[in-house]
N, C-alpha and C positions, 0 to 999 in steps of 0.2 A: 669893633664895639657894636655895628649892626646886628652881628650874629647872636652877639651875648643879649641884647636888648629884645631880639626876637624870640629867643629860647625862654628868658625869664617871662615874658609876655606871654606865651604860649603856655607856660607852666602855670601862671596866674589866671589865666582864662578856664583854664582847665579845672584849676581848684575852685573856682567861682560856680562853674557849670554843675559840679557836682552837687553844690548845696542849694544851688537853684531846684535839682531835682527834688530836694526833699522838703522845699517850702512849702508844699501844701499838706505836709503831714502834720499830724497830732503827736503830741508827745509819747504816747501808748503804741503807734505806729512803729515807731524805732525800734521795738524790741524784740516783735514777734517771728517767729520760726516756725511755720506750719509745717514744712517737710524738711528733710535733709539738705535738698539741693538748694532752698531758698534761704538766703541770709539774711537777719535783722538788719534793716537800713543803717542802725548804727554801728553794726559791726564792719559793712561796707566803709564806712566815714572812717573809721579807725584804721583799717587795714591798708587802704589806699595813703594813707599817711603814714605808718609804720613802712612802708615800702620804700620812700624815699628817705626816711630817717635810718633805715637799716642799710640801704644799698650805698647812699651817698653821704649823709653828715656822719655818720658813725666810722666810715670806712676813711674820709679824707677829711674832715675837720678836726683836729687833734684838740679843739678848744670847745667843740661841743658838748653840752651836758643833756643828757636823756630828760625829756618831760617827766615820764614813769618808767622805771625798770621793769615793772609788772608788764607793760602793754606789750612788749615784744612775744610774750607768751600769749597773750588773749589776742592779739591780731596778727600772729603770723598765719599763714594759710595753710601752705603743703610743703615749704621749703625745710625738708630735714637737714639739710648741713646748716642750718642758722640757728636751729635750736630746738627746744621742747614748743609744744603748742597744745591747746584745748583740743577738745575732739570736735570736728565741723557740726556734730549734732548737739554740741552743748553751745553752741553762740546764741540761742535763743535765752539761756540763764543768764547772760550778762546784766541783770539790773544795775549793776556797779560796774564799771563808771557810768555816771550819769550821761546822757546826752550833753548837757551843758558842758560837762569836763572835757568829754571826747571832741565838741567843737573849740575847745580851747585848746587842745593838743593839736588838732588841724592848725590852727592860728598859729601857735608857737612854731610848728614846723614848717610852715608855709614862710613865716618871716625869717626865720633862722636860714633856711635853704636859698630863697631869693635874696640876702643879703652876704651869704655865701659865695654866690655864682658872681656877684659883680665883679669879685676880683681872682677867681678859681677856677673859671670856667676851661677847664683843659678839654681836647678831644675827646679824653675817654670819660670825664664828667658830663661833659656833652652829650655823648651816646648814651650813658645812663640816664641821664635827665629826661631825653627824649624816649626812652623805653618806659621810664616813669609814666609818663604823660599819656603814652598810647594803654598801660597797664591801667591807669585811672579811667580812661576813655571805656576801655572794656567792663569796668565796674560801675562807669554810668549807665551803661546798656543793663547790665545785672540788676542796677538798682530799679531801672523801670519794670523790670519781668519780674522780680521780686516783690515791689509794691503791688503791682498789679495782683499777683497771687494772693498777697496777703489779704488785699481788701477783696479780692474777688472769691476768697473762700470764709469772708465773714459773711453772717448769713443776712445782714443788711443790705450787702451788695452796695456800699457807699461808693460814691464818684470819686476819682482822684482830680480830674480838671473838667472843666465845661468848653474848653477850647481844643485841647489835644485832638488830632484828627489820627486814629491808626488804620481806618479801612478806606487808602486812598484808591482810587478805581483807576482801572488800565483802560485808556480809551480807544487804544488802536485795535484795528481789524486783526481779528486771531488769522494767523498763517503758520505754515510749517518752514522752517528756515532749513535748506538743503545744506549740507557739508560734504563734500568730495572726499572720498578716501584718500589717504596720503599721510605723510609725517611731519609731525607739528611740534613745536618749542612750546614748552611750559615750565612756568616758574619766574620769579621775580629776577630782574636783570637790570634795574636801575640803580641810581645811587639815592632813590628816596627810602624811607622810612619802610621796613617790612619786619615781620616775625622769622626767626631760624628755620621755621617750617616752609616756608615761601622759597627758599633759597635754592640755588642748582639747577639754573637752566639745563634742562633734558630733553632730548626727543622722544614723543609717542608716535605710535602708528596706529591710526583710527580708521575704521571701518566706514564706507558711507552709512550716514545716519541723516535723521531729520529731527530736529527740537523746536518745539512750540514757543512763540515770541510771546506768550503770554503765559501767566499764572492761573492754576485752576480756581475759578471762584467757587464762593459759597452755593450757590445757586446749581453748578454742576456737582459738587461735593454731595449736595441735599440729594440728587439722584440716585446715587450710591448708597446713600443711607435708607431712603424711600424702597431701593430694590431689595434690601435685607443684605446689603454687604458685611455687616457687623454679625450675622448670622449664617454666613456660608465659609465653613472654613477652607474652601477651595483658593479663595483669594489670599489667604494667610499664610506667612511664614510660620513653622510652630510654635516657636517662640513668642509670635505676635497673637497667636490663637489663644495660646495659654495664658498671655497677658492681659487678653481684652476679657476672657472669661472669670480670671482670678481677679479682676479690678472692675468688672461691670461697665466695662467701656462701650458705648453706645453710640457716641458721636466726639466731635473734638471739645477740647478742653474749652471750658467758660459756656459752653452751649446747654441752654435750660429751655425745657418743653413747657409752655405754659398754655391751658386751654388749646392744645392741640396746636399751637403755634411756636415756631423755635424763635427764641432770642439767646442773643449774645452778651456776655458781660464785659464791658469796654472801661475806658479810663472814662467817660461819661456817664458810666453806671450801665444798668440793664436796659438793652435797646433791643427791638424785632432786628431780625437777621437782615443786613446789606446783601441780598442776592448778588449784587454786581462785584462786592469787593472779593478779594481774593483770600481763598481758605486759609486760616492761621490757626496755630497751637494745636498741628497735628504731630503725631510721633513718625518716626521712619515706618514702624511697622504699618501705620494708617496710609502713609504715602506709597508704601507699596502696594499694598491691598488695593488702594484706588486704582493703581497703574494697572493691575493684576484684572481688575473688573472691567477696566477699559480696553483691554488686549492691548496696552502699551507699555511702557516701562519709564524708569527714571533715568535720567543722563548721568554717566560717570562725571567726577570731577575734570577729568581732562576734555571730554564733549562740551561741557557748562563754560570753560575757559575759552575754547577755541571758537564756540559761536556768541561769545557775551556782547560783542560788539552790536548784535542784530535785536538784543531785546533792552528793555530798560529797568534793568534791575535793582535793587535796594528797596522795595517795599517788604519781602519777607526772606528769611534766611531759607535757601532753597535745598531740600533733602536730596544728595545725589546717590549713586550706587557704587560708592568708593569707599573701601574702609581707610580708616586714618593710619596712613603709612608712612614714611620717611621716605622722601626722595632720594634717588641713587646718590648723589653727592651730599646728603645730609650729615652735619658733623654737630654734634651736643656741644656747646658752650661751654668752657672751663667754670667751674666754681658753683655758687648757688643758682644763678642765672640758668644754666644747664637743666634746672630742674623744669622750666618754664613751659615747655612743649614735649619734650622727647620721653619724658615717662608715662606721657598719657597716649602712646601711639600703640593702642591695643584696644579691642572690643568696642570700637566708636565708629559713627559714620561720617564723612565729611559733609559740610554745608557750606553752599558758595553763596555770594552776593552780599547781603547786608539787610537791614529792616529799618521799618520807621522809627526804632529807637536806636539803631546805631549813631554814636556821635560823629559830628561832622569831622570831615577829614580823617576818618579811622579806616575805614574801609579801602577794599581797591580790588580788582578782577584777580588778583593772584592770591586772596586773603582766603586761609582754610579755617575755617570754624569744624568744630569737632563736637559732637555728644552722643551720649549712648542712645540705641534706637527706640526706648520708651519714654526719652524726655520729651515734654513738649512745651512745656512753661514760657520758651522761648517763641517770638513770632515766626514760627516756622510754616512753610508752604510748600507747594507742588508745583515743578513744572513737567512737563514731560516730553519724552522723546520716542524713536521708532527707527528701525530700519528702512 
């Protein structure tokens, strides 16, 4: 009974937390999709609901009646084995169903599932609910970053919150952590929840290296800008150089130069750059170029994991020099949930840690986030390493 109550409680708390993130929004904010990677908040609300409906209620509750049979088509994301879906770029065209109707859908599925779990919480269903909870926590972070992109590209640069502090300053004294050459174990190996891409404890050999205990700050990154870092091809990968020229990139995302002074769009609106805060919203291309300019490098994900006890991670997702690949013992899960991670293991870089908008009790030191090298709408930052 205790386990049942705990899972139901975690489920309900997660559902409430998602809606609290959306509370400051106006009706119009829910539908906007400025770019392909940014989904409208209304779609996130529906998709996280569809996940529980599709993978638990429709599969395990013979008495369940769908709220709306069309919702599977519009709220499926990338699960090919589940059925047809709208194009990702068309999510912003969903003026209907209304925001009110989507919230009704959420309430309906939340109530149906919590009632069903009271008497049907098998080990298999418990595992699926836990995955669903962490899936929704992932979308809570996406809601924050997508909302910031929506508001941050509004010409009026409206604030989201007067109290949310995204620029947490690291107070520790900067130093290099020395890690000796040797063989180390990598990967998740406890009974706590993790995603399948973390599984398969395995050994890696690492040469001697040093890794910084602090993230790069805005002040440090500004030196790179002022030294012409965005104008010197020598620091950039060829793809990165093509990317900054094609998109006229001259600074991190959300930076604005006003009267010769740099400002940054934050959840509190447009503010002068906080020089002490960790740099954020940079692509892998920019992180690599900065490291090259410093004569240093980004750590691999394995170097990061081995050293993570020595620094206070969690303020920024940290780019690593590792390609997103399966671990040696990785095995894709059967069925639709097998599409969760495995099919994305190509042309992406691993990020480690977490950020100021990562949901509570969601990340861990073995967590492997991943994005394409040009993306920077997440709270991505830089930690450096050297031989």
